[in-house]
LODO-811616 format. One line per field, with one value per residue (C-alpha): residue number from 1; residue in one letter; x, y, z. Coordinates in nm, 4 decimals, padded with zeros to 6 digits. Layout:
<sites>
gumi = NUM/...
fiti = A/...
u = X/...
v = Y/...
w = Z/...
</sites>
This chain:
<sites>
gumi = 1/2/3/4/5/6/7/8/9/10/11/12/13/14/15/16/17/18/19/20/21/22/23/24/25/26/27/28/29/30/31/32/33/34/35/36/37/38/39/40/41/42/43/44/45/46/47/48/49/50/51
fiti = X/X/X/X/X/X/X/X/X/X/X/X/X/X/X/X/X/X/X/X/X/X/X/X/X/X/X/X/X/X/X/X/X/X/X/X/X/X/X/X/X/X/X/X/X/X/X/X/X/X/X
u = -00.5298/-00.2515/-00.2108/00.0797/00.2570/00.5050/00.6987/00.5816/00.7947/00.8072/00.5450/00.3537/-00.0278/-00.2772/-00.3112/-00.6338/-00.8936/-00.7461/-00.4522/-00.6536/-00.8580/-00.5410/-00.4320/-00.7356/-00.6847/-00.3244/-00.4673/-00.7390/-00.4346/-00.2191/-00.1829/-00.2265/00.0667/-00.0504/-00.0960/00.2553/00.3915/00.2130/00.4536/00.7833/00.7635/00.7850/00.5843/00.7627/00.8485/00.6153/00.8012/00.7785/00.9007/01.0993/00.9829
v = -03.2343/-03.0402/-02.6583/-02.6696/-02.2923/-02.2740/-01.9792/-01.7678/-01.5219/-01.1583/-00.9931/-01.3173/-01.3347/-01.5172/-01.8864/-01.9914/-01.8231/-01.9276/-01.7195/-01.4243/-01.4693/-01.4773/-01.1652/-00.9930/-01.0703/-00.9191/-00.5898/-00.5744/-00.5755/-00.3303/-00.0238/00.3584/00.5603/00.7315/00.4399/00.3249/00.6521/00.5676/00.2434/00.4196/00.3002/00.4464/00.4001/00.2560/00.5327/00.5577/00.4739/00.6770/00.5665/00.8817/00.9156
w = 02.5461/02.5694/02.4177/02.2117/02.1641/01.8956/01.8493/01.5881/01.3220/01.3902/01.1599/01.0701/01.0640/01.2804/01.1682/01.3475/01.5527/01.8583/01.7946/01.7043/02.0272/02.2268/02.0571/02.1218/02.5006/02.4806/02.3432/02.6136/02.8942/02.7078/02.8980/02.8209/02.8399/03.1482/03.3022/03.2554/03.3704/03.6956/03.7419/03.6202/03.2746/02.9291/02.6129/02.3163/02.0606/01.7624/01.4293/01.1037/00.7777/00.6162/00.2619
</sites>
């Protein structure tokens, strides 16, 4: 059985436990700011709502 990957809409929620597990794996691989600096990259800027 082949795993089907569908393009998800930005901001959509996980619809299955498999998607939740995959998102968890992605979060574990996420690099800290100092690790990014070591390889010459910059962290995405934080975004704030100005209310």
